[in-house]
N, C-alpha and C positions, 0 to 999 in steps of 0.2 A: 273873495281871492280865491278861495277853493274850487266854488261853480266856474269860475272861470277858466281855470288849469286844468279843471277835469274837460272843460268844454274842448281845451285846446290837444288836452289829452287825447280822446276821442278822434279828435278832427286828425292829426297824427295817424291815429290805428286805421282810420277810413283810406287816407289818401298817401298810405306809405308805398303802394305801388307806383305813387307818381313824386317821390319825393327819390332823387339818386343816392345821396350821400348813406349810406350806410352806416358811418360811424356817428353821423348826426342823428340818427332815428335812436340808436344804440343807448347815446348820451343824454336823450331828453327822454325815453322810458325810463332809465336808470335812477335820472332825479326823479322823474315823477313818482316812480314806482315804490322807488329805497326810500331818497331824501326828504319827498313833502312829508309823507306819512310818520317818518322819523320824526321831522322837525315838528309838527302837530303832537306826537304823543309825547315830546320833550317837554313843549309846552306845559303840557297837563302832569308828567310823572316827574318832570327835573324843573322846574323855572326857575331856580335859583341858577342854573347854571348860564353863563353869558358870553358871547363872544367865540373865541375859538372853541370853548369847551362845549357851547352848544350845538356847535357843528359837529363836533366828535360825539356826543349822544344822542343827535340826529342819526348820524350814522349806524350807531348801536342799536339803538329802537326800530329804526327801518328796517335793518338788516334779521332782526329778531322778530319783528312781523311777519318779512317777507318768507324766512324758515321755516315759521307757523301752520304758513298758508300753504307752501309744498311739500311739509313734512302730512301734513293732512291730507294729499294731493297723492304722493309716493303710498301711504296707507291703503288709502280706495283706487288706487289704479284710473287717478283721473289723470287728465290731460291738463300740461302745465301751465298752459295759455290761458287757463282759468284763473290762475296767480291776475293777467291784466283785466278781468271783470270782477274780481273782489274788490282788488286796490281801490278803486275810486268810491266803493261803497264806505272803506273803511275809512278814507279821505275824506267822505262827506260825512260822517257819521262823527269825528272828532272835531270835525269845522265847527257842525251843531253844537256840539257839547263843551266845547271853549267858548262859544257863543253865549249858551244860555248859563253856564258857570263857569266864571273864566278864574285859571289859574290863581291861586297865590304865590305871590312875587316878591314878597319878603325877603329882604335881602341883607336881613339883620342876622348876628349869631355865627354859628360857625364858621361859616364858610367866606365871612367876609375879609380874611386876610387874603384869599385865594381865588375866586373866582367873581366876585361881585366887582363891577365897574370894568370898563374897557381898558384894554391893555395899551400902554404907552406906547409912542408913536413909534419910539425905536423896535424895541422888539415884533411887535405888528410889521413894521416894512421888512423888518430883516427875515420874518416868517414868509410873507408874501413872495419875496425875492428868491428865498429856496425852494418856495413850491413852484414858480414861475419856471426859474430853472430846471428842474426836475421835470416839468412837463414839456418843455423845450427837447427837453434831452431825450426822453423817452419816446416822443412821437415822431421826432425828426428822424431816433436811430431806428427805432423799432427792437422785437428782439431776431436778434441774429438768425433765430430757429437752429441750432447746430444738431448735427445728428445724436451726440452722445446724450443733449441737453433730457431736460425734464419736460419744458413745453411742450414737445408734441405729445406726448402722452397726454396731456391736462386736454389740451388742444381737442384731439381726438374726441375727447368722453363728452365734453360742452357739446361738440359738433352732432353726438350722438343724440345727447337730450335733446338739441335744436330741431334736428329731423325728425326724431320718433315721437317727442314731447311726453317721454318719459321720465319721470324723475331718477329712478335709477334703471339704465335701458336693460333690457333682458338679453341683447347682445350688445356687443362692443365692437372688441376687434375680431371677433370670429362669428363667421356666421353658422358654424354649428353650435354656437353657446360656447363650452371649455369654463372652467373654472376662473379663469381672468376676468371674464364679464361681470362675477361678483366680487367686486375687490373693495376690499373695507377702507382702504385710503382713501376712497374718492367719499367726499362726503357734499353735506348742503352748499358747499363755496360752487362746485363745480353744477350743482341743479340751479342754483339762484342765477347764474352766467344764462347756463344753458335756455331757463324759462326768458329771462329778457330778450336775450337774443333770438330767441323764436316767435317773439311779439315781431321786430323787426321784418319778418318774413323771409330772411335770409337763414342759410345755414350754415355758410361761411363764419368762421370763428376765425381764424388768421387775421383776416382785415380788420376785427375790433378787439385782438388779442393785446393790442397797445394801450389803448381804450383801458379795458378790465385792470392791466397792470398797473397802469399809471395812478388809477383811483385808490388801488391798494396800497401803491407808495406812497400817495399823497396822504392818505388817513393815517399810515404808520407815520408819519411825520407828524402830523399832526397829534397823534398818541402822544407819540415819545414828549413834545411840547408841553402837552396838557399834565405830563409826569410828573417832568420838572416843576409845573405850578404847585398841582394836587400834592406830592409827596412832600414839597421841600420851599413852595411859596415864594420860585425864584424861575423867572421868564428865561433867564440869563441860562440856569441850567438846561432845562427844557430847550432852547436855541442848540446849545453846545452838544446835547444827546442827538437832537437832530441831524447838526452837521457831523457828528463824529459817524451818524447810520449811516449816511451820504456819502462819505467821504473814503471810510474804511473798511466797515463790516460787509464780511462775504466777497473781499476782493474791491468793495469802493467802486471807484468810478473807472477801477482799471479790470472792473467785472461787469456783470451784466443784471444782480441781482433786481434793479430796479422796473428791469423789462421785462423781469418774469414773475412780480409780485402777485398775479393772478393764480399763480398756484397756489392749491389747496392750503400747505400747510403756512404759507409765507404770506396769504390771503389771513390767514387766522390771527397773525401775530399783530394786527391792529386789537381786535379785542382781547387777546392776552394781556398786553401792555392796559388797557383802560380797566380790565379789572384789576388788575395789580395794582395801579395808581388809585382807584377808588376802594377798595378793600380796605387799607389800613385808615382812613378817614371814618368810615361807616363802621367800624370797630371802635374806633377811638372814642367816636362822639354819638349820641343818639340823634341821628339824622335818615330817615326810612331813603329819602331820594338815594344819598349815596349807596345804601346797601343796594337798592333795586338797581341801580346803574352797574354795580358790581356782578351781580348776580345773573343780569340779562346778558350782561359782557362774557362772564365765563359759560355761559350758556351758548351763546355764539360762537365764542373760539372753541369751546369741544364740538359742538356739531360741524364747523368746519375742518377738523383734524384732530382724529382721538389724542394726538400726542398733546394737546395744548391743557388737555382735561388731567392727563397725565401730571403735566407740571405743575398747574393750577393748584390740584388737590392735595400733592407734597409742598406746594409751598406754604398754603393755607397751612397745613399742619406745621410747619415750622412756623409759620407767624404766630400761632397760638401757642406753641409752645414758648415762645420767646417772649408772649405776654406773661405767661405765670412764672418765670423765673426774672421779670425785668422789675425797673422800677413802676409805685404806683398801687402797694398791695391793694388800698382800700376799694379797686376799681377793677381786679385783677377778673374775681366772677363774672363782674358786670359784661366784660369781653370777653372771657372765653366763652359765654351763652352766646353772644353774638358770633364768635368762630363757627360757632356751633350751627347758627343759625344759617351761617351762608353755605357751610359744607351741606348740610342736611337740604335746603333750597335748592341749591344746583345741582345735587346729586337726585332727588328726587323726579327735578322736572326733567332729567336728564333720561331718567330711565328707561321710557318708553321708546326713544330715540336708539337708545344703545341696544335695547332688548331686539327691535327691530330689525335693525342695521345686521348685530350679529348673527341672528335666527337666520335672517334672510343672505346676508354675503359674506359671513365667517367662511375662509379656506384656510385648511392647515398651509404651513409654510413647505414651500418644494427643499425634500431635504440635502442638494445642493447649494441652497442658499441660507439654509438655518444653520450651518457648521458655526462653530465660534471665529468670528472676526473682529477684527479694529480694537484689539487688547492690547496691552503688556503682559507679557507672561513675568510672576515674579518666580514661582516655580510651576511644575505640568499641571498640578490643578490649579493654581493659585494665580490671577490675575486679576488686573484693573482696564477700565477704560484706555487706550492707548494715546497719552498724553498729545502728540502728533494730530491726533485727529480731532482731537478738541480743540486744538490750536488752528487747524484750517479750517474748521465750521467759523469760530469764532474770531480768528485774525488775531491783529497785534491787538486788538481790544479786549481779547480774552487774557493776555496777559497782565495783558495794564490792569486791568480790574480785578484782579488777583492781587496784584502788586497795591492796589489803593486799599484793601484793608487794612494793611500796615498803618498806611498815613493817613486815616481816615477814621479809626479805632476809636481814638481818642475824642473827637468830636460826635461821634453817634453815643456817646455816654449821655450827651445834651438832647440829642435831637435822635427821637425815637423812630421815626420813620426811615431814618439814613441805618441804625441797629437792626431794623427789621432786615433791611436789604442786605447789608454786610452778613447777619444771619443766615440769610435765604442764601447766600454764596456760600458761605462754609458749610452748610447743610448740602448742598450740590456737590460739592469738592467730595465731602464725606462719601457721599451715596455712590459717586463715579469712582473712586480713588480708594477704595476701603476693598481688599482683596478676599474678606471674608464672608461678602455676601455679593459682591458686582456678580461671580460667575451664575449665581443662583437668578439674579435677577435679567442678566441677558439670557439665560434661558426660555424665561418667561414673557421678556418682552422685546427680545431681539431690537431692532434698528432704533425704536422708541427712545432708549435709551441715551444715544445719540444727541437727541432733540433737546437732552435738558442742559447744554448749553446756553438756551436762550430762557430759562426760568429765571432766569435776573439776568434781562437784558444789559449783558456789557456794557453798553454804551452810558447807561443811567449812573453806575460808579464811577466811571472814568470818566464822565462830565461834572458829577462833585469831586474829584480831584483836582480838575484844571480850575475849577473855580475858587476852590482851595486856595492852588496856587497864584492864582491872580489878584486872590485877595490879600495872600502874603505880600505880593510884590508893591500893593498900594499901602503894605503898613497895618490892613484890617484884620491880620489873622496871629491872632497872639497864642492860639492853641497848637500852630506848625513851626516846629523849631527852624533856625536857619539849616542847621543842617540836616534835617528831614526835607524843607524845600528844595534842597540844591538837588538830593539823591531824588527826590520823587519827579524834578523837573528834569534829571539826566534820564532818567528811565522813560519818562513821555516821550522826552525828545528822541532819545535810542529807539523807542517803537514805533512812534507815529511819524518820524522824519524822514526814513528811507521810504515809505511806500506815498507818504504823500511829495516827495522831490521826482518819484519814477510816475507820477500819475499825469503831468503833460507829456510824455514822451509815449504813453502807455494809456490814453486815453482813451475809453471804448465808445465814444459817443461823437469822436471826431471824426473830422473826413480822413486824414491820417491810417485809421484804424478802420474805415467802413468796408476795405474789400479784403479783411483778415481772413476774416471767415468764412468769405464767399464757396469756398469748396469744399468746407464741411458743414455748409448749410443747408437746408432742404430748399432754400428758396434757389439753388440751382438746378433742380429738379420741377421746376413747373410748369415746361414744356412737358414733361414726361403727366404730370398732374392733369394738364388739360387734355389730352389725351386718354387718360382715362375716364374723366368727366363724359369728353366726348362720345367715346366710341364704347364705352363699357355700361350696360345697363346697372341702374343702384341696388346695390347688393350682390353685385356682382363680387369672386372669390377670387382672389390674383396670390399666386406663388412668388415667393422674391426670396433675397437674402434677410435676417434682422435688420438691418439697419436702416433699409429702405422701406421693409415692411411696415418698421416704427411708423414712418410719414404717411401710408398712404390714408390712411383712415382719418387721419389729420388734416389732410387736405381736400379728402374726395369722398365719395358715397358708398367705395368697395370695402370689402373685408380682405381677411389677410389669414394666412396660415398661421405666421407665428409674429411676435412682435419682437424687442430689441431683449437680451437679455437680463440685465439688470432691472429691466420694470417688468420684466414677465414673473420670473422667479419667484420671487416672494410670497404670492398669493395663488400660482397656480401649479397645479401636481402635472398636467401635459405638456407644460414650457417646454422643457429641456427635451423631450421627445416630438415634437414639432422642431423645434429648432434643428437637432439631428436630422432631420425627416428632408427639412428645405437645405442641407448642408449637401445631402447627397445627390441632389439635383444638381450642384455644381461642383460635384468630386470630379476628378479627371477618372479620365476612363468608365464613367456610368452610361450605361446602355439609354438609348432613348425612350425605349420601352419604359425601363423604371421610372426614368424623371413621368413620363405618362402615367404612372401607377399612382405616384404620389399627389398628383393634380386630382385624379379619379377617387383617391381614398379619402380627401379633404373639399370634394364638389368644388374645386379652383377650376377654374376657362382659361386663366391666363397667367404666362409667366413672362415675368419682368426681371430682366439679366443688367442690373447696374455694374458698369464701368469705370464710374466718376468719382467712387469712395476713394480719398487720399491714402497714403499709406499710414499717414500720422493718426486716425481714426481707430482706436482701439476697442477691442471686444472683450467678452470673457470666454466666446467660444469662438468665432470663425465670422469671415468677409471674406466676399470676392476682389478681387485685384483685377487691375487692368487687362492682364495676362489672360486668368480662367475667366474673365468675362467677354472677351474677345474670342476665345476656342469655344466656348457652349454657344454663343451668337453664332457662327459660323455652323456649327454642327447643326443649327436649328435651318439651315438653310439647303440641308441636304436633299436629296430625291427622295429618301424614305423618312423623311421625319414627317411627326403626327403634326405641326407646329407651323400656323402661318403668320409669318411676319406683320405688325400691322402697325409699327413705330420704328424707328431706327433713328437717333441723330447722338452725336459727340459721344459714341462709347456707350450709349443706355438703349436698348433694345426692347421691345415689347412684343411677342408672343401669344397668337390665339388657336387653342389646340381644337384640331377638327375633331368634328363628332362621329362617331361610330366607323371609325376607320382602324381598322385592324393593322395592329403592330406586325413587321416580316421580321422573319430570322434574326437576319443582320442587325434589326434595331435592337436585338436583344443580346447581343454579344458585346463584353465588356473590352475594352482598349485595354494594351498592356499600360502600368503604370509609370510615366517617364523617370522615378524617384527611384525605384527599388533599385537596389544593386546586388550583388553577391550572397549567397548562402554562406552561414558561417557556424564552424561546429562550438560543441560548448565549452570546452579546452578554450578555443581562441577567445570566446566571449567570458567566458570567468574573469580574463585577463585584460580586460578593456577597463577605460579609466569610468568612474562612478558617475552618474550625471545628477544626483541628487536625489532622485526616482528611482526606487530599489529595480524596478523591471526593466531599466532604460539606462544603456552604457553610451558611452560618448569612445568612436572608434576612432576618427581623426577630427582634425582642426586642421585648415591651410590657409593661412591669410594668402591675399593675391600678393604680397610683397612683401619682403622684411625692415621695408624704409618707407614712411611715407612725410608727408607735410601737415601741418596745422591747417586746416579747410578742407583736407583731402575727403575723397567718397572712399573707403577699401571695402572691396568683395571678402569675403571670406566663404570658403566651404567647411559645412560640418556634415560628418558622416554619423549617425544613431543607429541602433542597436536595439532593439524590443527582445528582450530575454521571453518575455512572456505575453500573452494578452492582454493589454493593461483596460483598467478601468475608465468610463466614460467621466471625462471633467475637464476642467477648463484648465490648460497647459499654457506656463509661461516659461518661455529661456531668456537667461538672464545673461550679457556680455561686459564684462567688466576689465578696464583696464586702469591698472595701477603703476606708479611709480616712487620711487623713493623723494622723500623733503626733508629740509634741515630739521634737527632735532636738538634744542636747547634743554638748559638745565630742569627746565621746566615741563618737560615733555615726562609724561607717565604712560604705559602701555594701555592703562585701565580707564585713561581720558584722553585716549588718542584721537579720536572722531571731532569731538572740540577741537582738541590743539590744533588739528590740521583744517577747521574749517575758518577758525581764527587767523589762521596763517595764510590759506589763502584768501581771505577779506582783507588784509595788507598789502599782501604782497601781488593780488589780484591776478593770478595765477591759479588754476587746478591740478590737482596732483592725483584725481581720480576720475572716470566719468563714465556712464554705464549706458547701455541699450538696451531696451527688453524687446522680445519680439515671438510672437506664435510659430512653432515648428510646421516648418512648410505653409507659413499664413495661414493656420488652421484648417485648412480647407482639408487636409490627410493629416488631422492629428493623431498622437499617440495610439488612440484606443482602435486606429484601424491598421495599424500596423502591422503585417505579419510575422511572427516568429522568427529569429534567429536569421532576417535577412538585414542586408544596409540598408538603411534607406538615407538618401540623399538630400541635404537641404543647402539652402544659399541664403547669407543674411550682408544687409550692406551696411557699412558703420560710417557713417559722419562723423571726422575727427574735428571737435571742437576747436574754435582760433584761440582760445583762452587759455588753454592747457599746457603747463611746461614742457618743452622739451625734453629729452631725454628718453632713456629704454624702459617700455612700459611690459610686465606681463600680463596676457590677457587667458582669462578666466571666464570657464562659464559652468552654469549650474541651472536644473529645470528644475521646476516646483509648479504649485498649484494655484491660480488668481483667486485671490478675495477682493471682495468690493472695496472693503479697508483693511488694509494691510495690520497683519499681527508683527507684535516685535516682542523682543527682550530688553532688558537692561543694558544685555552687551551691543545690542544691534546698535544701543542709541549713543553708547558713549565709547565704543571700540572700533578701529576699523574691521577687525574680525567680524562682519556681520551676518544676516543672513542672506543678502545676494553672493557672498562668498562660494564660488565654486572651485572646480579643480583646475590649476594653473596647466593649461593646452597648448600655450606657444608665447612668443617676446615678439616685439616690433620696434624699429628705432623710430622716434617722432622727432622731426626737425622743424626751426623756426619756419621756414620759408613756407609756402601756399603753391603749390603743381596742378592742384585738384583733378589729377590723373588718380586713374584706380589702379 
């Protein structure tokens, strides 16, 4: 059979120019290069694994074989396509080995209660139905490829590997290198996808990105199902965990986590879950196969994303300490030695990879990105992880998992694996919410700490809790009291019910939502990408705004000057400089000669102006709007322009820089800035309203009118004044509208926000709303404002339909954007929060809707 499959493989290799389906080629090469050798290795090293568990172990072993080959290719700078020549040798060698020495398939002993024998028909049918449903959703919907998502970043990197055949490319976004090229966040997962795609002979990654994401999502579902069987001997718990993952985790079916599963960290979850599921059994019983699967899974997870290594080592340590204080004193020393074996073996086998990656690819964090963020301040020096950031990552499952500790604690006394999971969850909470060491850990680990929410996947304890409630309803669970069952059921219904009820209306994979993100999707720029591929030579450098630049390397063979801000700043010390230089090209009044200088500085030949970016798309620094894009496009058509227009359609313009054409003097003359007003004196400036930033004041705020209706769009003129030159940063302004609300005897000022939120929930009226905006759209931010000059800004506010009618105070505050918000206890519990600024005006809002400005 191995010979036949290998012959078919080589037939596909030689005939691939004649096979029109890129997806078919990619799928076949994945099955042959990953699943087939993994299946043969699983037969040899884990013959006790049957059914679904064999599918999982085949994926784990196959991925690890591929990682090993590709890591050697990275070490010696070999072509990743050699992977396609080595795999057939391994397949034939494993086939011969199994033929000469069949694996021991004795199913007796320790594993009998979990993996021996086929699944009963019902769980198998339900699992298959879930996988089929997920497959149909992912393939039919695909990734929307939104401007601000993670997918374009990974697609661009995988495309570069597919094109250059380098495991870790020397150039990625930038033609001139740059530290972003050496990005420690990229791991072997991208190398694997790039190597498989390179075998197809097609550099396009976006076309097969749904296949990659589907593979990742399916195996995450399979891993959760196997975890339920391995840890609890229950297929129903495994199925429940898989359904919870699909329905609720990271937005559930109202989000796109299933279509983005090929991203590095998301892809690594399968191996993390497999290691977590096998480890307790490997430690509790002497069975080398489980230990091997746990070690291989841990290595694969760490090589996919370093955050999984940190989480696994932490959880393994917690499990080891739990073993020392748990029951069964006579076996504690033996179990502890096995924990040490797992940790030592995993670490030693990963040392070469980590040394290679950190020596070659580590770049210190950019100063603007390494500031404190995503925390809850208790004092100025003591803070913990912002619980809202934690909940945002884990969703309602994160809260329900925390609640499950209370109701599952009694059962954990008799269930060792459940006890380990609950101890692991408690340890994660202590790690993330203890102010004594969290500031130190955040300084050392930065955003990796946010990933610890998956150290114990929340859907596993939630599935255990739901299983206990079901058993109680059937009269088979005397350990859970009737009162406890009622409370637990209520908590589950409150947390899971509303998202589930909203899913049909907000279903992200159906026809109603299919066009929701079209405007904010890179799919809307297909005509531009087609033009770049046709008219620009491979390796051309293109200047554009950060959002458009972020997508260009993902869908073309071109390089850019700068990528998107949040993805650029963590590892690239040049990123913010590049973002600001690109901003200069779009700034009002910039001379055309200066635009030319920016392109020449970075070796760019082309300029792309994207006027299709919707107003709702947010950035940390800047983006062009339709007006500024149109103005720049018109200037490029002038007689003194050093550019030639080569593409123009629906607000998008692409121009080529003419070679060796000198700039005229008028091309160097800056135009007057239309937003600058009168100069003011120091005494007048000192009396102006505070903005929240010490060197910036609010001179005036003028709403378009004194009364508006729900559903209207209100225009507001804002006049700023900078007292001095401001530092370069990411500035954001918040306009908030507040009105009074009923207060009864339960109201306390110290709990004002929860009170108001509950009141809004029951009355279905909001008494506060806020919009955030970048001053002057970010195109001319405060660091460019001349001191002691009025700066005239304008913002449009859409008044929500669900607010209560009444008189609203308008407050304005200027601050700095962080990717993850920082709060204090006051911000969470009281209405006097971080977004509250100086009151600058009032407006009356009526019930009617006139839609007038």
